[in-house]
C-alpha positions as CSV (number, residue, x, y, z in Angstrom):
1,M,-37.6,-29.3,-3.5
2,I,-36.2,-32.3,-4.4
3,F,-35.0,-33.1,-8.1
4,S,-34.4,-36.3,-9.5
5,I,-31.7,-36.4,-11.9
6,A,-32.7,-39.1,-14.8
7,S,-31.5,-40.5,-18.3
8,Q,-32.1,-43.8,-19.7
9,K,-28.8,-44.1,-21.4
10,G,-25.4,-43.4,-19.7
11,G,-22.7,-41.1,-20.9
12,V,-25.0,-38.1,-21.3
13,G,-23.8,-36.0,-18.4
14,K,-26.2,-37.0,-15.7
15,T,-23.7,-37.4,-12.7
16,S,-21.8,-33.8,-13.9
17,S,-25.2,-32.6,-14.1
18,S,-26.0,-33.4,-10.5
19,I,-22.8,-33.0,-8.7
20,S,-22.6,-29.5,-10.5
21,L,-26.2,-27.9,-9.5
22,S,-25.4,-29.5,-6.2
23,A,-21.8,-28.3,-5.8
24,G,-23.7,-24.8,-7.1
25,I,-26.2,-24.4,-5.3
26,A,-24.4,-25.5,-1.7
27,R,-21.9,-22.5,-2.4
28,K,-24.2,-19.9,-2.3
29,G,-25.3,-20.7,1.0
30,K,-28.3,-23.3,0.6
31,K,-28.1,-26.6,2.6
32,V,-27.7,-29.3,0.0
33,L,-28.2,-33.3,-0.1
34,L,-26.9,-35.4,-2.6
35,I,-28.1,-38.8,-3.0
36,D,-26.4,-41.2,-5.1
37,I,-28.6,-44.1,-6.2
38,D,-26.5,-45.3,-9.0
39,S,-24.4,-48.4,-8.7
40,Q,-21.8,-46.7,-10.7
41,A,-21.0,-44.2,-7.6
42,N,-19.6,-41.5,-9.9
43,S,-20.6,-38.9,-7.7
44,S,-19.4,-40.2,-4.8
45,K,-16.4,-41.1,-6.1
46,V,-15.6,-37.7,-6.9
47,L,-16.9,-35.6,-3.6
48,L,-16.1,-38.7,-1.1
49,S,-11.6,-38.9,-1.0
50,N,-12.2,-41.7,1.3
51,Y,-14.7,-43.0,-0.9
52,P,-13.0,-46.6,-1.2
53,Q,-12.1,-47.1,2.4
54,I,-16.7,-46.9,2.7
55,Q,-18.3,-50.1,3.2
56,K,-21.5,-50.7,1.9
57,Q,-23.5,-50.5,5.3
58,Q,-22.3,-46.5,5.1
59,T,-24.1,-46.1,1.7
60,I,-27.3,-46.0,0.2
61,F,-27.2,-50.3,-0.1
62,T,-28.7,-50.2,3.4
63,T,-31.0,-47.6,2.9
64,I,-32.8,-49.6,-0.1
65,L,-31.8,-52.9,1.4
66,D,-32.3,-53.1,5.3
67,R,-34.3,-50.0,5.4
68,N,-31.5,-48.1,7.5
69,A,-31.2,-44.7,8.1
70,L,-29.8,-42.6,5.3
71,P,-26.0,-42.4,6.0
72,I,-25.0,-39.0,5.4
73,H,-21.5,-37.7,5.0
74,K,-20.1,-34.3,4.9
75,T,-18.0,-33.2,1.7
76,Q,-15.2,-30.7,1.4
77,I,-17.7,-28.0,-0.2
78,P,-19.2,-26.2,2.2
79,N,-23.2,-26.8,2.9
80,L,-23.1,-30.0,0.5
81,D,-23.5,-33.7,2.5
82,I,-23.7,-36.7,0.0
83,V,-25.3,-40.0,0.6
84,P,-22.9,-42.0,-1.3
85,S,-23.2,-45.6,-4.1
86,H,-22.5,-48.6,-3.5
87,I,-21.5,-51.3,-6.6
88,L,-23.4,-54.1,-5.3
89,L,-26.4,-51.6,-5.5
90,S,-26.6,-53.0,-9.0
91,H,-27.9,-56.6,-7.9
92,T,-30.8,-54.9,-5.5
93,D,-33.1,-54.9,-8.3
94,V,-33.9,-58.2,-8.1
95,E,-34.8,-58.2,-4.7
96,L,-37.0,-55.1,-5.4
97,T,-38.8,-57.2,-7.7
98,T,-40.1,-59.6,-5.9
99,A,-40.3,-57.6,-2.5
100,I,-43.9,-56.7,-1.9
101,D,-43.6,-54.5,1.3
102,H,-43.7,-50.4,-0.3
103,R,-40.7,-51.5,-2.8
104,E,-41.0,-48.1,-4.1
105,E,-40.7,-46.0,-0.9
106,R,-37.4,-47.4,0.7
107,L,-35.9,-44.0,-0.1
108,K,-38.8,-41.6,0.8
109,R,-39.8,-43.0,3.9
110,A,-35.8,-42.5,4.9
111,L,-35.9,-39.5,3.2
112,D,-38.9,-37.3,5.0
113,L,-37.3,-37.6,8.1
114,V,-34.3,-35.8,7.3
115,M,-35.3,-33.2,4.4
116,H,-35.9,-30.7,6.9
117,K,-32.3,-29.9,7.3
118,Y,-32.1,-29.4,3.5
119,D,-32.8,-26.2,1.1
120,F,-32.4,-28.7,-1.8
121,V,-31.6,-32.8,-2.0
122,F,-31.0,-33.8,-5.8
123,I,-31.3,-37.8,-6.6
124,D,-28.0,-39.1,-9.3
125,C,-30.6,-41.6,-10.7
126,P,-28.8,-44.9,-12.7
127,P,-28.8,-44.9,-16.9
128,T,-31.4,-47.6,-16.2
129,L,-35.6,-47.8,-15.8
130,S,-35.2,-49.6,-12.2
131,W,-37.1,-50.1,-9.2
132,L,-34.3,-47.8,-7.9
133,T,-35.3,-44.8,-10.7
134,I,-39.0,-45.6,-9.2
135,N,-37.8,-45.0,-5.3
136,A,-35.6,-42.0,-6.7
137,M,-39.0,-40.6,-8.8
138,T,-41.4,-41.7,-6.0
139,A,-39.3,-39.2,-3.5
140,S,-38.9,-36.5,-6.0
141,D,-40.9,-33.6,-6.4
142,K,-39.3,-33.1,-10.2
143,V,-37.1,-34.8,-13.2
144,I,-34.2,-33.3,-14.3
145,V,-34.4,-35.5,-17.7
146,V,-30.4,-34.6,-18.9
147,V,-30.4,-35.3,-23.0
148,S,-27.1,-35.2,-25.1
149,P,-27.1,-35.3,-29.1
150,G,-27.7,-38.3,-31.0
151,Y,-30.8,-40.2,-32.8
152,F,-30.8,-43.3,-29.9
153,E,-30.6,-40.3,-26.8
154,L,-33.4,-38.5,-28.6
155,D,-35.1,-41.7,-28.7
156,S,-34.6,-43.1,-25.2
157,I,-36.5,-40.2,-23.6
158,V,-40.0,-41.5,-25.2
159,Q,-39.8,-44.5,-22.4
160,I,-38.5,-42.1,-19.8
161,S,-41.3,-39.5,-19.8
162,K,-43.5,-42.9,-20.0
163,T,-42.0,-43.9,-16.5
164,I,-42.3,-40.5,-15.0
165,N,-45.8,-40.7,-16.0
166,E,-46.2,-44.1,-14.6
167,V,-44.5,-43.0,-11.6
168,K,-46.9,-40.3,-11.3
169,E,-49.9,-42.2,-11.9
170,Y,-49.3,-45.1,-9.2
171,F,-46.8,-44.0,-6.6
172,N,-46.5,-40.0,-6.9
173,P,-49.0,-37.7,-8.0
174,H,-47.6,-34.7,-7.1
175,L,-44.4,-35.5,-9.5
176,D,-43.5,-33.0,-12.4
177,L,-40.7,-33.1,-14.8
178,A,-38.6,-30.0,-14.6
179,G,-37.5,-29.8,-17.8
180,F,-35.1,-31.6,-20.7
181,L,-31.4,-30.6,-19.9
182,F,-29.6,-30.6,-23.4
183,T,-26.2,-31.2,-22.2
184,M,-22.4,-31.6,-24.3
185,S,-24.0,-29.5,-27.0
186,D,-21.1,-28.6,-29.6
187,P,-20.9,-26.7,-33.0
188,T,-22.0,-30.2,-35.1
189,V,-24.7,-30.3,-37.1
190,N,-26.0,-33.7,-35.1
191,S,-25.7,-31.0,-32.0
192,K,-27.4,-28.3,-33.5
193,T,-30.3,-30.8,-35.4
194,S,-30.9,-32.7,-32.0
195,L,-31.5,-29.6,-29.8
196,Q,-34.0,-28.6,-32.9
197,I,-36.3,-31.7,-32.8
198,L,-35.9,-31.6,-28.6
199,R,-37.3,-28.3,-28.7
200,Q,-39.8,-28.6,-31.6
201,T,-40.8,-32.0,-30.2
202,Y,-41.4,-31.0,-26.3
203,T,-41.9,-27.1,-26.9
204,G,-42.0,-24.9,-23.7
205,S,-40.2,-28.1,-21.6
206,V,-36.6,-27.8,-22.5
207,F,-34.3,-25.1,-20.7
208,N,-33.0,-22.5,-22.8
209,T,-30.2,-23.3,-21.0
210,V,-27.6,-25.8,-22.5
211,I,-24.2,-27.1,-21.1
212,P,-21.4,-27.3,-23.6
213,R,-19.0,-29.7,-24.6
214,N,-16.0,-29.4,-22.5
215,T,-13.2,-31.0,-21.3
216,D,-13.3,-29.0,-18.0
217,L,-15.7,-30.7,-16.4
218,R,-13.8,-34.2,-17.0
219,D,-10.7,-32.6,-15.6
220,A,-12.4,-31.6,-12.9
221,H,-14.1,-35.3,-11.9
222,F,-10.4,-36.5,-12.7
223,E,-9.3,-34.0,-9.8
224,K,-11.6,-35.0,-7.5
225,K,-13.6,-31.8,-7.6
226,D,-16.8,-30.2,-8.9
227,I,-16.3,-27.6,-12.1
228,F,-17.1,-24.6,-9.5
229,S,-13.7,-25.6,-7.4
230,F,-11.8,-26.9,-10.6
231,N,-12.4,-23.8,-13.1
232,P,-15.3,-21.4,-11.9
233,N,-14.4,-19.7,-15.2
234,A,-14.9,-22.7,-17.5
235,A,-17.6,-22.5,-20.3
236,S,-19.2,-25.8,-18.5
237,A,-19.2,-23.7,-15.1
238,Q,-20.9,-20.8,-16.6
239,A,-23.4,-23.2,-18.4
240,Y,-24.5,-24.7,-14.6
241,E,-24.4,-21.2,-13.0
242,K,-26.9,-20.1,-15.6
243,L,-29.1,-23.1,-15.5
244,I,-28.5,-22.5,-11.4
245,N,-30.5,-19.1,-12.0
246,E,-32.7,-20.2,-14.4
247,L,-34.0,-22.9,-12.3
248,F,-34.2,-21.1,-9.0
249,Q,-33.0,-17.3,-9.2
250,L,-30.0,-18.0,-6.8
């Protein structure tokens, strides 16, 4: 199964969810590939200790721009590989906008050649609705939309839902919404109200699992570790473990 993890807004826990799901499933003995297609490259910086030495031709940049094979790197987590991103990926949307040769399928075509090696593939999408996001969704079976508390965060769901439907109509008829993942939850009225509105508006499409706001996640990434390596007893680690069970019964 191939999952895009997406959000139109940054800072909602999208990358934390990408890393935590990938690492958590890999630790259960499944072969996992994480593709970082976000030019901020935060997943890459956490999971690859040598990231500062990696050249752009060793990243997803070479696949999207030059249509080369996926440059797959091993991580320190058993069973987890990663295709890292690069800051210059932010410039590729202009080129893809003017391209006419299967611009939406560049990731899919490269992924088709290696996906037989993996049980699960997760794609950490950029926090924008761009050709990179369309590439990710065209290559995916399902999309997990990450949502955090707040008016603008909830409002952004309308546009990303429209994008999912458009990709399904024009590029990938098999694409489905896996569900909305509510993150950064806390005891405030804003958080409780946001979750209530989300569940009322998208009945049956919101995961039962809610990811709490938790400083352990931030600290884990600062130490260049996934949450399960950093503190498996953290509230966020337990929540992602619950999400993995909800999604995959692993």
